[in-house]
All heavy atoms as an XYZ file, in Angstrom:
841
protein
N      98.271     96.240     93.803
C      97.811     95.912     95.165
C      96.512     95.250     95.097
O      95.642     95.588     94.292
C      97.707     97.166     95.919
C      97.190     96.966     97.337
S      97.011     98.530     98.307
C      98.701     98.769     98.814
N      96.389     94.200     95.772
C      95.149     93.395     95.809
C      94.005     94.140     96.466
O      94.244     94.996     97.334
C      95.312     92.076     96.480
N      92.824     93.743     96.059
C      91.673     94.445     96.701
C      91.501     94.190     98.129
O      91.210     95.016     98.852
C      90.366     93.923     95.944
C      90.432     94.415     94.493
C      89.055     94.471     96.588
C      89.328     93.755     93.562
N      91.893     92.943     98.562
C      91.775     92.607     99.967
C      92.758     93.442    100.744
O      92.520     93.743    101.923
C      91.985     91.152    100.309
O      93.214     90.753     99.710
N      93.909     93.727    100.209
C      94.932     94.612    100.861
C      94.380     95.961    101.218
O      94.555     96.536    102.239
C      96.095     94.692    100.089
C      96.954     93.406    100.018
O      96.706     92.517    100.895
O      97.732     93.136     99.105
N      93.590     96.537    100.102
C      92.916     97.784    100.289
C      91.858     97.825    101.358
O      91.786     98.670    102.215
C      92.387     98.319     98.969
C      93.477     98.475     97.934
C      91.570     99.569     99.140
C      93.019     98.686     96.526
N      91.120     96.747    101.449
C      90.056     96.558    102.542
C      90.690     96.499    103.861
O      90.315     97.140    104.836
C      89.149     95.363    102.115
C      88.189     95.020    103.373
C      88.341     95.535    100.896
N      91.699     95.753    103.975
C      92.362     95.648    105.275
C      93.025     96.878    105.789
O      92.948     97.249    106.956
C      93.402     94.437    105.293
C      94.325     94.397    106.533
C      92.758     93.070    105.111
N      93.678     97.643    104.785
C      94.281     98.937    105.168
C      93.171     99.960    105.560
O      93.493    100.937    106.262
C      95.173     99.473    104.078
O      94.397     99.741    102.970
N      91.984     99.805    105.032
C      90.896    100.723    105.383
C      89.817    100.126    106.208
O      88.630    100.517    106.174
C      90.307    101.325    104.077
C      91.197    102.157    103.254
O      91.935    103.021    103.849
N      91.320    101.814    101.986
N      90.202     99.134    107.048
C      89.263     98.472    107.794
C      88.470     99.322    108.749
O      87.138     99.102    108.806
C      90.066     97.316    108.606
C      89.116     96.316    109.175
C      88.627     95.331    108.441
C      88.952     96.304    110.572
C      87.799     94.331    108.890
C      88.177     95.316    111.116
C      87.587     94.297    110.290
N      89.065    100.193    109.453
C      88.283    101.088    110.437
C      87.379    101.968    109.635
O      86.214    102.179    110.104
C      89.312    101.900    111.265
O      90.273    100.997    111.908
C      88.591    102.718    112.262
N      87.712    102.564    108.587
C      86.860    103.360    107.780
C      85.633    102.686    107.286
O      84.524    103.228    107.380
C      87.641    103.945    106.656
O      88.821    104.663    107.083
C      86.797    104.974    105.792
N      85.873    101.410    106.780
C      84.738    100.691    106.316
C      83.788    100.275    107.515
O      82.590    100.365    107.340
C      85.259     99.330    105.583
C      85.936     99.776    104.359
C      84.120     98.385    105.299
C      86.708     98.629    103.606
N      84.358     99.948    108.613
C      83.632     99.576    109.815
C      82.666    100.807    110.225
O      81.496    100.615    110.467
C      84.485     99.127    110.917
C      83.723     98.456    112.035
C      83.267     97.177    111.896
C      83.560     99.135    113.235
C      82.631     96.509    112.922
C      82.983     98.482    114.308
C      82.480     97.184    114.137
O      81.771     96.551    115.130
N      83.274    101.944    110.299
C      82.449    103.137    110.638
C      81.416    103.450    109.641
O      80.386    103.916    109.929
C      83.448    104.349    110.940
C      82.702    105.597    111.108
C      84.304    104.049    112.162
N      81.850    103.283    108.349
C      80.865    103.580    107.229
C      79.639    102.653    107.322
O      78.444    103.008    107.113
C      81.587    103.456    105.899
N      79.976    101.440    107.693
C      78.786    100.386    107.751
C      77.828    100.803    108.921
O      76.645    100.725    108.805
C      79.407     98.938    107.889
C      78.307     97.970    108.389
C      79.969     98.539    106.671
N      78.458    101.181    110.050
C      77.661    101.621    111.235
C      76.862    102.853    110.839
O      75.658    102.910    111.193
C      78.644    101.921    112.400
C      79.139    100.518    113.021
C      77.842    102.583    113.583
C      80.190    100.717    114.046
N      77.415    103.859    110.145
C      76.729    104.974    109.753
C      75.552    104.649    108.803
O      74.461    105.257    108.875
C      77.725    105.999    109.055
N      75.724    103.711    107.917
C      74.711    103.316    106.978
C      73.595    102.691    107.765
O      72.382    102.871    107.468
C      75.246    102.346    105.898
S      76.278    103.150    104.662
N      73.841    101.891    108.664
C      72.802    101.112    109.492
C      72.067    102.185    110.295
O      70.843    102.145    110.393
C      73.490    100.124    110.400
C      74.058     98.951    109.605
C      72.417     99.534    111.404
C      74.890     97.942    110.386
N      72.729    103.123    110.893
C      72.130    104.246    111.639
C      71.208    105.046    110.728
O      70.082    105.434    111.030
C      73.097    105.231    112.301
C      73.741    104.557    113.472
C      72.683    104.648    114.641
C      73.299    104.586    115.945
N      72.331    104.486    117.042
N      71.748    105.360    109.443
C      70.913    106.192    108.647
C      69.617    105.385    108.193
O      68.591    105.972    107.984
C      71.725    106.492    107.326
N      69.825    104.057    107.953
C      68.630    103.221    107.573
C      67.639    103.274    108.816
O      66.385    103.341    108.562
C      69.100    101.793    107.254
C      67.945    100.882    107.128
C      67.279    100.825    105.889
C      67.539     99.949    108.125
C      66.223     99.972    105.730
C      66.511     99.155    107.881
C      65.812     99.137    106.725
O      64.783     98.242    106.430
N      68.078    103.228    109.980
C      67.217    103.264    111.118
C      66.450    104.651    111.266
O      65.303    104.624    111.571
N      67.213    105.677    110.983
C      66.537    106.971    111.002
C      65.551    107.099    109.866
O      64.378    107.727    110.088
C      67.637    108.186    110.917
C      67.049    109.495    110.658
C      68.452    108.098    112.146
N      65.900    106.612    108.711
C      64.948    106.726    107.542
C      63.606    105.933    107.854
O      62.640    106.273    107.392
C      65.622    106.230    106.303
N      63.774    104.738    108.496
C      62.624    103.943    108.789
C      62.017    104.254    110.093
O      60.956    103.641    110.409
C      63.100    102.459    108.822
S      63.568    101.847    107.228
N      62.537    105.099    110.881
C      61.957    105.500    112.138
C      62.216    104.519    113.204
O      61.368    104.365    114.179
N      63.305    103.677    113.184
C      63.528    102.660    114.131
C      64.804    103.012    114.887
O      65.653    103.867    114.433
C      63.736    101.307    113.420
C      62.502    100.821    112.765
C      62.751     99.495    112.222
N      62.997     98.650    113.298
C      63.021     97.350    113.290
N      62.691     96.743    112.076
N      63.251     96.541    114.359
N      65.038    102.508    116.074
C      66.124    102.659    116.854
C      66.712    101.370    117.172
O      66.094    100.451    117.739
C      65.873    103.453    118.141
O      67.078    103.490    118.932
N      67.976    101.091    116.728
C      68.600     99.796    116.957
C      69.449     99.724    118.190
O      70.079    100.806    118.581
C      69.486     99.390    115.723
C      68.699     99.295    114.501
C      69.009    100.165    113.373
C      67.760     98.330    114.279
C      68.329    100.016    112.219
C      67.109     98.189    112.987
C      67.357     99.023    112.127
N      69.523     98.610    118.928
C      70.273     98.574    120.066
C      71.747     98.388    119.745
O      72.128     98.114    118.668
C      69.815     97.327    120.933
O      70.232     96.150    120.251
N      72.562     98.715    120.796
C      74.066     98.601    120.515
C      74.446     97.212    120.233
O      75.425     97.030    119.379
N      73.953     96.286    120.888
C      74.265     94.835    120.551
C      73.936     94.386    119.108
O      74.730     93.768    118.442
N      72.806     94.893    118.631
C      72.327     94.654    117.296
C      73.211     95.358    116.327
O      73.670     94.705    115.337
C      70.948     95.071    117.087
C      70.471     95.004    115.606
C      69.994     93.774    115.166
C      70.514     96.046    114.822
C      69.594     93.572    113.880
C      69.981     95.899    113.482
C      69.608     94.699    112.953
N      73.681     96.555    116.594
C      74.607     97.234    115.672
C      75.926     96.607    115.652
O      76.480     96.539    114.600
C      74.785     98.740    116.238
C      73.524     99.599    116.142
S      73.068    100.037    114.560
C      74.516    101.056    114.119
N      76.475     96.139    116.827
C      77.614     95.477    116.842
C      77.729     94.192    116.047
O      78.603     93.946    115.232
C      78.213     95.164    118.288
C      79.445     94.466    118.457
C      80.589     95.406    118.078
C      79.514     94.017    119.978
N      76.696     93.386    116.188
C      76.596     92.137    115.426
C      76.459     92.301    114.011
O      77.178     91.651    113.211
C      75.489     91.255    116.025
C      75.788     90.794    117.492
C      75.184     90.067    115.172
C      74.669     90.158    118.228
N      75.529     93.142    113.556
C      75.299     93.331    112.134
C      76.439     94.054    111.493
O      76.887     93.663    110.386
C      73.996     94.202    111.899
C      73.840     94.610    110.516
C      72.799     93.475    112.422
N      77.010     95.091    112.059
C      78.153     95.767    111.355
C      79.402     94.848    111.275
O      80.097     94.828    110.287
C      78.509     97.007    112.151
O      78.884     96.705    113.506
N      79.661     94.065    112.281
C      80.791     93.090    112.242
C      80.486     92.057    111.215
O      81.446     91.695    110.467
C      81.010     92.416    113.646
O      81.220     93.444    114.601
C      82.196     91.443    113.590
N      79.280     91.554    111.088
C      78.954     90.620    110.137
C      79.179     91.094    108.744
O      79.690     90.500    107.766
C      77.521     90.112    110.264
O      77.432     89.498    111.562
C      77.122     88.999    109.284
N      78.655     92.435    108.504
C      78.809     93.016    107.095
C      80.163     93.191    106.776
O      80.695     92.830    105.709
C      78.028     94.281    107.098
C      78.322     95.073    105.819
C      76.520     94.056    107.243
N      81.087     93.661    107.643
C      82.478     93.919    107.427
C      83.246     92.531    107.154
O      84.000     92.434    106.276
C      83.182     94.695    108.554
C      84.633     94.702    108.397
C      82.623     96.016    108.620
N      82.931     91.519    107.885
C      83.523     90.189    107.678
C      83.073     89.640    106.341
O      83.921     89.069    105.577
C      83.073     89.242    108.843
C      83.495     87.766    108.528
C      83.793     89.655    110.148
N      81.821     89.848    105.929
C      81.389     89.361    104.631
C      82.091     90.139    103.457
O      82.572     89.503    102.518
C      79.855     89.557    104.396
C      79.464     89.451    102.992
C      79.142     88.566    105.283
N      82.361     91.385    103.682
C      83.093     92.161    102.730
C      84.568     91.665    102.630
O      85.150     91.583    101.509
C      83.030     93.732    103.032
C      81.639     94.344    102.820
C      84.099     94.509    102.238
C      81.539     95.735    103.371
N      85.173     91.507    103.757
C      86.548     90.950    103.763
C      86.648     89.543    103.176
O      87.491     89.296    102.277
C      87.045     90.831    105.193
C      88.451     90.427    105.380
C      89.443     91.388    104.676
C      88.861     90.339    106.823
N      85.747     88.620    103.404
C      85.762     87.404    102.831
C      85.492     87.362    101.368
O      86.148     86.685    100.557
C      84.771     86.390    103.519
C      84.484     85.117    102.727
C      85.202     86.074    104.923
N      84.592     88.279    100.911
C      84.326     88.422     99.499
C      85.573     88.952     98.705
O      85.885     88.437     97.578
C      83.121     89.306     99.206
N      86.230     89.908     99.377
C      87.450     90.375     98.664
C      88.581     89.365     98.583
O      89.290     89.281     97.610
C      87.904     91.775     99.188
O      88.168     91.537    100.614
C      86.869     92.882     99.018
N      88.707     88.667     99.618
C      89.713     87.644     99.686
C      89.434     86.515     98.702
O      90.302     86.097     97.982
C      89.824     87.001    101.055
C      90.608     87.824    102.164
C      90.441     87.203    103.564
C      92.083     87.842    101.842
N      88.227     86.131     98.601
C      87.732     85.208     97.535
C      87.995     85.653     96.137
O      88.509     84.909     95.282
C      86.168     84.852     97.707
O      86.056     84.338     99.032
C      85.815     83.825     96.803
N      87.735     87.013     95.911
C      87.965     87.564     94.600
C      89.475     87.441     94.217
O      89.743     87.103     93.134
C      87.448     88.934     94.549
C      87.716     89.666     93.342
C      88.629     90.597     93.115
C      87.016     89.528     92.130
N      88.740     90.996     91.849
C      87.687     90.410     91.180
C      85.924     88.801     91.652
C      87.309     90.523     89.873
C      85.540     88.989     90.347
C      86.136     89.785     89.484
N      90.304     87.936     95.203
C      91.681     87.904     94.950
C      92.308     86.556     94.724
O      93.063     86.306     93.825
C      92.507     88.584     96.123
C      92.251     90.113     96.078
O      91.907     90.731     95.076
O      92.485     90.657     97.243
N      91.852     85.609     95.531
C      92.375     84.184     95.313
C      91.857     83.580     94.005
O      92.619     82.941     93.286
C      91.926     83.312     96.515
C      92.112     81.781     96.286
C      92.622     83.764     97.752
N      90.603     83.902     93.696
C      90.121     83.302     92.432
C      90.810     83.985     91.150
O      91.104     83.289     90.228
C      88.592     83.575     92.269
O      88.338     84.996     92.178
N      91.178     85.229     91.290
C      91.989     85.859     90.206
C      93.362     85.250     90.073
O      93.792     85.036     88.938
C      92.037     87.348     90.390
C      90.807     88.079     89.940
C      91.001     89.643     89.967
N      92.405     90.108     89.887
C      92.896     91.161     90.433
N      92.133     91.950     91.193
N      94.132     91.581     90.332
N      94.064     85.058     91.312
C      95.231     84.439     91.106
C      95.222     82.997     90.617
O      96.180     82.588     89.903
C      95.897     84.516     92.562
C      96.403     85.957     92.956
C      97.131     85.918     94.257
C      97.319     87.324     94.709
N      98.678     87.678     94.767
N      94.220     82.261     91.000
C      94.138     80.939     90.517
C      93.887     80.903     88.971
O      94.441     80.110     88.280
C      92.972     80.252     91.242
N      93.058     81.926     88.517
C      92.713     82.010     87.185
C      94.006     82.301     86.448
O      94.318     81.693     85.267
C      91.735     83.183     86.771
C      91.495     83.293     85.352
S      90.268     84.561     85.046
C      91.195     86.080     85.472
N      94.853     83.176     86.859
C      96.199     83.553     86.238
C      97.077     82.319     86.163
O      97.900     82.084     85.300
C      96.852     84.712     86.878
C      96.154     85.998     86.605
C      96.098     87.024     87.647
C      95.427     86.273     85.452
C      95.552     88.283     87.339
C      94.789     87.472     85.171
C      94.852     88.433     86.204
O      94.312     89.699     85.914
N      97.099     81.566     87.377
C      97.957     80.486     87.450
C      97.657     79.296     86.442
O      98.398     78.665     85.856
C      97.904     79.930     88.818
N      96.275     79.093     86.310
C      95.842     77.981     85.434
C      95.850     78.434     83.982
O      96.090     77.639     83.133
C      94.474     77.480     85.883
C      94.590     76.734     87.150
C      93.785     77.126     88.207
C      95.344     75.574     87.263
C      93.694     76.386     89.374
C      95.388     74.807     88.444
C      94.616     75.214     89.503
N      95.608     79.651     83.740
C      95.548     80.111     82.325
C      96.863     80.389     81.737
O      97.039     80.600     80.546
C      94.582     81.358     82.216
N      97.852     80.570     82.507
C      99.188     80.935     82.078
C      99.323     82.374     81.719
O      98.732     83.217     82.264
N      99.973     82.633     80.601
C     100.171     84.045     80.116
C      98.998     84.537     79.267
O      99.022     85.640     78.877
C     101.453     84.112     79.270
C     102.700     83.923     80.189
O     102.553     84.214     81.354
O     103.755     83.574     79.633
N      97.990     83.682     79.024
C      96.895     84.177     78.140
C      96.126     85.439     78.681
O      95.823     86.202     78.033
C      95.865     82.985     78.094
C      94.673     83.333     77.182
N      94.827     83.532     75.776
C      93.355     83.548     77.510
C      93.547     83.831     75.298
N      92.746     83.805     76.391
N      95.947     85.444     80.056
C      95.252     86.512     80.595
C      96.240     87.675     81.070
O      95.769     88.689     81.462
C      94.441     86.212     81.846
C      93.299     85.357     81.430
C      93.161     83.925     81.659
C      92.150     85.890     80.842
C      92.093     83.230     81.317
C      91.033     85.213     80.546
C      90.988     83.837     80.729
O      89.894     83.119     80.380
N      97.390     87.501     80.938
C      98.418     88.514     81.424
C      99.100     89.315     80.241
O     100.147     89.879     80.358
C      99.489     87.839     82.275
C      98.958     87.188     83.520
C     100.037     86.467     84.393
O     101.135     86.405     83.974
N      99.595     86.085     85.547
N      98.411     89.257     79.121
C      99.011     90.052     77.955
C      99.017     91.508     78.145
O      99.887     92.205     77.540
C      98.297     89.667     76.677
C      98.402     88.118     76.254
C      97.537     87.967     75.040
C      99.904     87.857     75.900
N      98.136     91.999     79.010
C      98.051     93.511     79.218
C      99.124     93.954     80.037
O      99.410     95.223     80.184
C      96.655     93.890     79.718
C      96.342     93.319     81.037
N      95.897     91.965     81.247
C      96.478     93.866     82.360
C      95.775     91.780     82.518
N      96.112     92.916     83.200
N      99.851     93.128     80.826
C     100.825     93.593     81.741
C     102.137     93.721     80.959
O     102.576     92.775     80.345
C     101.007     92.465     82.912
O      99.710     92.441     83.598
C     101.999     93.071     83.893
N     102.816     94.852     81.148
C     104.084     95.020     80.489
C     105.122     95.230     81.631
O     104.970     95.775     82.683
C     104.030     96.288     79.630
C     103.088     96.145     78.471
C     103.103     97.418     77.590
O     103.824     98.440     77.880
N     102.294     97.467     76.692
N     106.302     94.769     81.266
C     107.448     94.969     82.239
C     108.640     95.422     81.473
O     109.005     94.812     80.488
C     107.734     93.670     82.995
C     108.937     93.795     83.939
C     109.114     92.420     84.722
O     108.174     91.656     84.738
O     110.226     92.340     85.166
N     109.189     96.511     81.876
C     110.342     97.060     81.278
C     111.438     97.235     82.288
O     111.253     97.879     83.304
C     109.951     98.396     80.640
C     111.048     99.101     79.912
S     110.507    100.648     79.229
C     111.739    101.603     79.803
N     112.577     96.740     82.066
C     113.726     96.853     82.863
C     114.879     97.668     82.139
O     115.238     97.285     81.092
C     114.300     95.529     83.426
S     113.019     94.633     84.408
N     115.369     98.719     82.814
C     116.398     99.444     82.190
C     117.305     99.961     83.351
O     116.823    100.633     84.231
C     115.715    100.634     81.439
C     116.514    101.222     80.456
C     115.821    102.303     79.662
C     116.208    102.264     78.212
N     115.537    103.272     77.448
N     118.534     99.667     83.332
C     119.484    100.160     84.298
C     119.240     99.712     85.643
O     119.434    100.266     86.646
N     118.674     98.427     85.792
C     118.418     97.848     87.103
C     117.095     98.223     87.683
O     116.722     97.810     88.801
N     116.264     99.113     87.001
C     114.996     99.492     87.564
C     113.949     98.841     86.633
O     113.967     99.029     85.446
C     114.893    101.018     87.575
C     115.995    101.704     88.486
C     113.487    101.453     87.988
C     116.006    103.237     88.374
N     113.094     98.086     87.280
C     111.984     97.437     86.581
C     110.720     98.180     86.757
O     110.330     98.443     87.921
C     111.878     95.963     87.035
S     113.283     95.010     86.487
N     109.961     98.483     85.646
C     108.635     99.124     85.722
C     107.646     98.094     85.384
O     107.596     97.629     84.289
C     108.637    100.257     84.674
C     109.721    101.354     84.919
C     110.946    101.282     84.321
C     109.619    102.433     85.699
N     111.678    102.409     84.865
C     110.815    103.172     85.648
C     108.521    102.986     86.484
C     111.067    104.379     86.254
C     108.740    104.235     87.154
C     110.016    104.835     87.022
N     106.828     97.772     86.357
C     105.842     96.705     86.185
C     104.548     97.335     85.825
O     104.017     98.248     86.557
C     105.715     95.882     87.465
C     107.001     95.200     87.916
N     107.373     94.059     87.383
C     107.777     95.561     88.904
C     108.497     93.725     87.947
N     108.771     94.588     88.778
N     103.934     96.995     84.714
C     102.616     97.563     84.250
C     102.759     99.006     83.705
O     101.738     99.607     83.649
N     103.871     99.405     83.456
C     104.058    100.752     82.879
C     104.302    100.696     81.408
O     105.149     99.842     80.932
C     105.209    101.492     83.588
C     105.462    102.893     83.033
C     104.951    101.676     85.025
N     103.592    101.469     80.648
C     103.741    101.427     79.171
C     105.123    101.826     78.801
O     105.784    102.602     79.612
C     102.765    102.370     78.564
N     105.707    101.300     77.782
C     107.097    101.503     77.422
C     107.295    103.094     77.181
O     108.384    103.584     77.463
C     107.406    100.696     76.221
C     108.841    101.018     75.751
C     107.330     99.132     76.490
N     106.309    103.696     76.510
C     106.504    105.105     76.236
C     105.993    106.042     77.221
O     105.785    107.212     77.054
C     105.815    105.357     74.936
C     106.293    104.611     73.769
C     107.440    105.246     73.115
N     107.875    104.485     72.009
C     109.178    104.362     71.657
N     110.117    104.901     72.317
N     109.480    103.653     70.611
N     105.663    105.554     78.471
C     105.152    106.343     79.556
C     106.104    107.354     80.003
O     107.362    107.072     80.180
C     104.739    105.477     80.720
O     104.388    106.218     81.821
N     105.750    108.574     80.439
C     106.748    109.536     80.878
C     107.471    109.004     82.176
O     108.542    109.313     82.563
C     105.921    110.757     81.258
C     104.695    110.630     80.447
C     104.423    109.127     80.258
N     106.729    108.195     82.987
C     107.304    107.694     84.192
C     108.472    106.801     83.908
O     109.361    106.640     84.778
C     106.230    106.902     85.043
N     108.416    106.060     82.815
C     109.466    105.104     82.542
C     110.670    105.809     81.914
O     111.755    105.313     81.753
C     109.062    104.039     81.530
O     108.781    104.713     80.248
N     110.609    107.247     81.682
C     111.688    107.916     81.083
C     112.411    108.761     82.190
O     113.334    109.566     81.806
C     111.093    108.939     80.051
C     110.396    108.234     78.932
C     111.246    107.248     78.158
O     112.387    107.410     77.907
N     110.645    106.096     77.864
N     112.080    108.580     83.445
C     112.702    109.343     84.483
C     114.175    108.938     84.599
O     114.490    107.754     84.624
C     111.979    109.078     85.809
C     112.837    109.792     87.015
C     110.537    109.533     85.786
N     114.983    109.894     84.643
C     116.414    109.595     84.816
C     116.951    110.378     86.089
O     116.617    111.525     86.313
C     117.197    110.215     83.625
C     116.767    109.727     82.261
C     117.897    108.817     81.695
N     117.542    108.514     80.324
C     117.035    107.284     79.927
N     116.746    106.457     80.841
N     116.831    107.040     78.693
N     117.742    109.671     86.847
C     118.325    110.264     88.056
C     119.755    110.605     87.782
O     120.511    109.800     87.375
C     118.225    109.239     89.216
C     116.792    108.996     89.554
C     116.221    107.763     89.140
C     116.067    109.856     90.334
C     114.862    107.425     89.462
C     114.695    109.550     90.650
C     114.177    108.375     90.243
N     120.147    111.785     88.069
C     121.454    112.280     87.803
C     121.997    112.968     89.053
O     121.321    113.764     89.693
C     121.534    113.331     86.726
C     121.190    112.769     85.309
C     121.494    113.648     84.221
N     121.314    113.034     82.950
C     120.350    113.430     82.099
N     119.529    114.438     82.363
N     120.159    112.800     80.994
N     123.251    112.610     89.423
C     123.878    113.295     90.560
C     124.476    114.630     90.075
O     124.962    114.658     88.879
C     125.017    112.423     91.104
C     124.547    111.093     91.654
C     125.705    110.216     92.097
C     123.630    111.333     92.884
N     124.401    115.582     90.973
C     125.029    116.881     90.537
C     126.542    116.822     90.376
O     127.082    115.959     90.990
C     124.556    117.848     91.734
C     124.322    116.960     92.822
C     123.846    115.773     92.241
N     127.124    117.631     89.512
C     128.574    117.593     89.379
C     129.199    118.055     90.539
O     128.659    119.076     91.266
C     128.864    118.399     88.150
C     128.498    117.812     86.892
C     128.961    118.671     85.759
N     128.826    118.000     84.429
C     129.167    118.499     83.291
N     129.779    119.609     83.265
N     128.911    117.787     82.329
N     130.366    117.648     90.821
C     131.154    118.098     91.939
C     131.723    119.442     91.662
O     132.437    119.619     90.625
C     132.209    117.173     92.286
C     133.107    117.565     93.453
N     132.568    117.675     94.713
C     134.370    117.967     93.525
C     133.551    118.064     95.530
N     134.694    118.370     94.757
N     131.309    120.444     92.454
C     131.881    121.802     92.240
C     132.948    122.098     93.381
O     132.552    121.908     94.542
C     130.844    122.870     92.257
C     131.446    124.334     92.138
C     129.783    122.575     91.214
N     134.124    122.374     93.016
C     135.199    122.551     94.049
C     134.777    123.870     94.897
O     134.143    124.727     94.344
C     136.427    122.705     93.307
C     136.091    123.002     91.951
C     134.734    122.414     91.726
N     135.153    123.802     96.120
C     134.833    124.991     97.031
C     135.631    126.222     96.542
O     136.815    126.176     96.128
C     135.243    124.649     98.488
C     134.452    123.596     99.060
C     134.945    122.303     99.414
C     133.149    123.868     99.475
C     134.168    121.322     99.949
C     132.329    122.986    100.063
C     132.874    121.720    100.322
O     132.045    120.782    100.904
N     134.878    127.238     96.525
C     135.472    128.559     96.088
C     136.474    129.067     97.270
O     136.017    128.965     98.329
C     134.466    129.470     95.737
N     137.526    129.620     96.818
C     138.360    130.184     97.917
C     137.916    131.613     98.212
O     137.595    132.256     97.353
C     139.802    130.141     97.420
O     139.954    130.923     96.144
C     140.332    128.714     97.232
N     138.015    131.892     99.411
C     137.593    133.272     99.857
C     138.717    134.191     99.898
O     139.798    134.047    100.300
C     136.758    133.274    101.110
C     135.524    132.448    101.076
C     134.916    132.363    102.402
C     134.589    133.136    100.122
């Protein structure tokens, strides 16, 4: 999952955390900020965080696209029985999971 996806999914939490940090800064400095100031500053900070994460994700994808497989050596992919495990080590316990259906047991007669 990309970093920007995580930021977007936690957008409200980040927004409230930024407002809480600004309020805490105001209390520590003995200042009181107006509602308009809080709205403008908190929205600006959240937008900067979102743009920074989008830039980071795009630059990483561009680096992988131009570098080819040189930077993707750490990624492993294992496909077995139609199930592909992306980024899972070959000897990982998660890659050894087997799904079995229970045997059919005929109904007992009463």
